[in-house]
C-alpha positions in Angstrom: 102.0 114.5 108.6 98.5 114.3 107.0 96.0 117.4 106.6 92.9 116.8 109.1 89.5 116.3 107.1 85.7 115.1 108.0 84.8 113.9 105.1 82.2 111.0 106.0 84.9 107.6 107.5 87.8 109.4 105.7 89.5 111.6 108.2 93.2 112.7 106.7 94.7 113.4 103.7 98.3 111.7 104.1 100.8 114.6 102.0 102.5 117.5 103.7 100.1 120.2 103.7 102.7 122.3 101.0 101.9 119.4 99.0 98.6 119.8 99.2 98.9 123.3 98.5 101.1 123.3 95.7 98.8 120.4 94.0 95.7 122.8 94.1 97.2 125.9 92.9 97.8 124.2 90.1 93.9 122.4 89.8 93.6 126.7 89.5 95.6 126.9 87.2 94.2 124.7 84.7 92.0 125.3 81.8 88.3 125.6 82.8 87.7 122.0 81.5 90.7 120.9 82.1 91.4 117.2 83.7 93.4 116.2 85.7 94.2 112.5 86.2 95.7 110.3 89.3 96.6 107.0 90.1 95.9 106.2 93.9 92.4 107.8 95.2 91.3 108.3 98.3 91.3 111.1 100.9 92.8 113.8 98.8 90.7 112.8 95.3 87.7 114.9 97.5 90.0 117.6 97.8 90.9 118.4 94.4 87.2 117.9 93.8 86.8 120.5 96.1 88.7 122.9 93.9 88.0 121.7 90.9 85.5 124.3 89.0 81.9 122.4 86.9 83.7 122.3 84.4 86.7 121.3 85.3 87.0 117.0 85.8 89.5 113.8 88.2 89.6 110.8 86.6 91.3 107.9 89.4 92.6 105.1 89.2 92.4 103.2 91.9 93.7 99.5 91.9 92.7 98.8 95.8 89.2 96.9 96.5 89.0 98.6 99.7 90.0 102.3 98.7 87.9 102.2 95.9 84.7 101.2 97.4 85.6 103.5 101.1 85.9 106.4 98.2 83.0 104.8 96.1 80.9 105.1 98.7 81.9 109.1 100.5 80.9 109.8 96.5 77.3 108.9 96.4 77.2 110.8 98.7 78.3 113.8 96.7 76.4 114.6 93.9 77.9 117.9 92.7 81.4 116.5 93.1 80.0 113.1 91.3 79.5 115.9 87.9 83.7 116.1 87.7 84.6 112.8 88.8 85.3 109.4 86.7 86.7 106.8 89.1 87.5 103.7 87.3 88.9 100.6 89.5 91.9 98.0 87.8 92.4 95.2 90.1 95.8 94.1 90.1 96.1 90.8 87.3 98.2 87.1 87.2 97.8 87.5 91.3 100.8 89.1 91.5 100.8 92.0 95.4 103.0 94.3 94.3 102.1 96.1 98.7 103.5 98.9 100.1 106.3 101.4 100.6 108.4 98.2 99.0 110.4 98.6 96.0 107.5 95.7 94.7 105.2 97.9 94.4 107.1 99.4 91.2 106.6 96.4 90.0 104.5 96.8 86.4 103.9 93.8 86.1 99.7 92.6 86.3 99.0 96.2 85.7 98.4 96.4 82.1 95.4 98.2 82.5 95.3 99.8 85.6 98.7 102.4 84.4 97.2 103.0 81.0 93.3 101.7 81.5 92.0 104.2 77.9 93.0 106.7 75.6 91.1 109.3 77.5 93.5 109.9 80.9 95.9 110.9 78.0 94.7 114.4 77.3 95.3 115.9 81.5 96.7 118.6 82.6 97.7 117.7 85.6 99.4 113.4 86.2 99.3 112.6 90.1 100.9 109.6 90.1 100.8 107.8 94.3 99.1 104.8 93.2 101.6 101.6 92.5 104.4 101.5 89.1 105.0 104.8 89.7 108.2 105.1 87.6 106.5 103.3 85.0 103.0 105.0 85.2 105.0 109.4 84.8 107.1 107.3 82.3 104.1 106.5 79.9 102.2 109.6 80.4 106.0 111.8 79.1 105.6 110.0 76.0 101.9 109.0 75.6 100.6 112.4 76.9 98.8 114.2 74.3 99.1 117.8 76.2 102.7 119.8 75.5 103.6 120.5 78.6 101.7 119.3 81.5 102.0 118.7 85.0 102.9 115.6 86.0 103.7 114.6 89.4 105.0 111.1 91.8 104.2 111.5 95.3 106.2 110.1 98.3 109.1 110.6 95.5 111.6 111.7 98.8 112.9 108.6 100.2 112.3 106.7 97.4 114.6 108.3 94.7 117.0 105.2 93.5 113.0 103.4 92.7 112.4 106.5 90.0 115.5 107.3 88.7 115.3 105.1 85.6 112.3 106.9 84.9 113.3 110.8 86.4 116.3 110.6 83.9 114.2 110.8 80.7 112.5 113.8 82.3 114.1 117.3 80.9 114.2 118.6 85.1 112.9 117.2 88.3 111.5 119.5 90.7 111.0 119.1 94.7 107.9 120.2 95.7 107.2 120.1 99.6 108.5 116.9 101.7 107.6 114.2 98.9 106.6 115.3 96.5 108.6 115.4 92.6 107.3 117.7 89.6 108.4 116.5 86.5 109.1 118.4 83.1 109.1 116.6 79.9 
């Protein structure tokens, strides 16, 4: 299921309504100057920005050139949202294409700068891992994040648990949120 929206050429959030509701609730509970980092941008990025206060910020990291272009073009028409948005494009390196909905999307090869583009991502209150190399990225944030207990999500977890099991076992708790989202506790 997806959520229909009208964000220019972007017309649906590819998440379950209960997942979006849970994440927007976490955003509303962030500190006034809170920060969210997401891997894998899209229509949901706009929803997160609409939910945030003027002082909160979203850093979105994207590897796919066409998604990067689509979101960038829309954000140019949204100056109020753009003020709290940092968009980082980090394409796949070394000619390796990760694909989608196959286990090859989980391989961290060629994602040197994608998983951690800079140290500014480490002090986030919320990490939403919804791109490629999800297990490796969530695992990195568990150990490198500077917050004591950040909110860490992996999207599309259920149905692919075996892809992420090696990383998830290092978290103290994994909590199901909605149909496919898992919240991980350091």
